[in-house]
N, C-alpha and C positions, 0 to 999 in steps of 0.2 A: 504494500500500500504506500510505502514511502516513495517508491519509484513512480507510482501514479501521481502522487502529489507533486513531486519534482517536475514531472512532465507537464502537468496542468499549469503549474506556476510559470514554467518556461514558455509555454504556449501563450498564456495570458500576457506575459511581459512583451513578447514579440508582437502579439496582436495589438497591444496598447501602443507600441512604438510605430508600427507600420501602417495601421489603418486609421485614417483621419476621422472616420465615423464611429469607431469603436471606443475611443477613450472616454467619452462621457458615460457610456454604459459600464465600462470596465473600471472606472475610478472607484476605489474603495471596495473592490470585489474579491480581493485575494482570499480572505477568510471565508467568505460566503461559498467559494468554490472548493476550498481545502478541508473545511470542517465537515463532520458528519451532520446530517440534517437535524438530528435530535439535539445537537450541541450548539446550534446557531442561536445568537441573540435575535430578538424580534426584528431589529434593524437589518441584520445579516440575512434573515429569512426573507424579508421583503426585497432585499437586493437580489437574492437568488431567484425569487419568483419572477422578478423583472428580467433577469438575465436569461431565464429559460424560455422567454418569448422571442429571444434574438437568435439569429442564425450566425453564431460565432464559433470559431474553432475551439476556443476554451470551453464553451458550453458542451460541445460534442465530446470533448475529452472528459469533462465532468460526468456526463451521462454514461460513458464507457466505464468509468471508475465505479459509479453507483451500481451499474449492472453487474460488474465483477464482484461486488460485495456478497452476492448470493453464493459465490464459491465457498465461502467460509462456513456456510450453513450445512454443507453436505457432511454426513457422518460416514458414508461408505466411499472407499477409494474409487471404485468403478463408476459410481454416480458422479463423483468430482471430476474424474477423467473425461467422462462423457460431456459434462458441462463445459469443461475447459476446451475440448476440441470444438464444440459447437460455438463457443464464445469467440474463439480465435478465427473462425471462418466468418 
């Protein structure tokens, strides 16, 4: 999960610097994208809700990370392997 967060933060920074439309949406968005949803403050939650409406690379990366969190719920190795293979494709 550490690598996911590093990747999301890198994407967010690059997107902030390169896209003249994104900065206003991405300003103060770091923790909204990096924290788990249940740990967000109300302000961060509103920021995340706004970001999810946007077609941004950082949002797509966030959604991939969020989807991958299901991996940790598997109790059986074969089920986890099946999920991982499907997730990678």
